[in-house]
C-alpha positions as CSV (number, residue, x, y, z in Angstrom):
1,M,49.0,84.5,-12.3
2,A,49.4,86.9,-15.2
3,D,46.5,88.7,-16.8
4,P,45.2,86.6,-19.7
5,V,45.5,89.6,-22.0
6,V,49.2,89.9,-21.1
7,I,49.7,86.2,-21.9
8,E,47.8,86.5,-25.2
9,L,49.9,89.6,-26.2
10,A,53.1,87.9,-25.2
11,N,52.2,84.7,-27.2
12,R,51.4,86.6,-30.4
13,L,54.5,88.8,-30.1
14,A,56.6,85.7,-29.5
15,E,55.2,84.0,-32.6
16,D,55.9,87.1,-34.7
17,C,59.3,87.6,-33.3
18,L,60.4,84.0,-34.0
19,K,59.2,84.3,-37.6
20,V,61.2,87.5,-38.1
21,Q,64.2,85.8,-36.3
22,D,64.0,82.8,-38.7
23,E,63.7,85.0,-41.8
24,T,66.5,87.4,-40.8
25,G,68.8,84.9,-39.1
26,A,69.1,87.2,-36.1
27,D,69.0,84.5,-33.5
28,R,69.1,86.8,-30.5
29,L,66.4,89.2,-31.8
30,F,64.1,88.0,-29.0
31,M,66.6,89.4,-26.5
32,E,66.4,92.8,-28.1
33,V,62.6,92.7,-28.2
34,G,62.7,91.8,-24.5
35,D,64.8,94.8,-23.7
36,V,62.4,97.1,-25.6
37,L,59.5,95.6,-23.6
38,G,61.3,95.8,-20.3
39,A,61.7,99.5,-20.7
40,S,57.9,99.9,-20.4
41,S,56.4,96.7,-19.0
42,Q,58.3,94.2,-17.0
43,T,55.2,92.0,-16.8
44,L,54.9,91.8,-20.6
45,E,58.7,91.3,-20.9
46,E,58.6,88.3,-18.6
47,A,55.6,86.7,-20.3
48,F,57.2,87.3,-23.7
49,M,60.5,85.8,-22.7
50,T,58.7,82.8,-21.3
51,A,56.7,82.4,-24.5
52,V,59.8,82.6,-26.7
53,R,61.9,80.2,-24.6
54,T,59.2,77.6,-24.4
55,R,58.7,77.7,-28.1
56,M,62.4,77.5,-28.8
57,A,62.7,74.6,-26.4
58,N,59.8,72.8,-28.0
59,D,61.4,73.3,-31.5
60,K,64.7,71.9,-30.2
61,A,63.0,68.9,-28.6
62,R,61.0,68.1,-31.7
63,A,64.1,68.3,-33.9
64,F,65.9,66.0,-31.5
65,L,63.0,63.5,-31.6
66,A,62.9,63.6,-35.4
67,R,66.6,63.1,-35.6
68,K,66.5,60.1,-33.2
69,L,63.6,58.5,-35.2
70,K,65.5,59.0,-38.4
71,E,68.6,57.4,-37.0
72,H,66.6,54.5,-35.6
73,R,64.8,53.9,-38.9
74,A,68.1,54.0,-40.8
75,T,69.6,51.4,-38.4
76,V,66.7,49.0,-38.4
77,G,65.5,49.5,-42.0
78,T,61.9,50.4,-41.2
79,P,59.7,52.4,-43.6
80,G,61.2,55.8,-44.0
81,G,64.7,54.5,-43.3
82,T,67.6,54.0,-45.8
83,A,68.8,50.5,-44.7
84,G,67.5,47.3,-46.1
């Protein structure tokens, strides 16, 4: 198991990186940051990449669920939907 300090650093760096990525539109920035980290700490690089990928996966899954719910509501005309 990784050192809790490494995990904390990786999580904070992942959050910051994704914010910069969103603002700049550089959707592969996390790969560049990973390369920079890998040059000096493979442990931090791996923790960072895991943190980024899990956050990106979470965001995609949440967007998918929101889209599915919106489609469902539009179809059945429940509150928040456009049908009815």
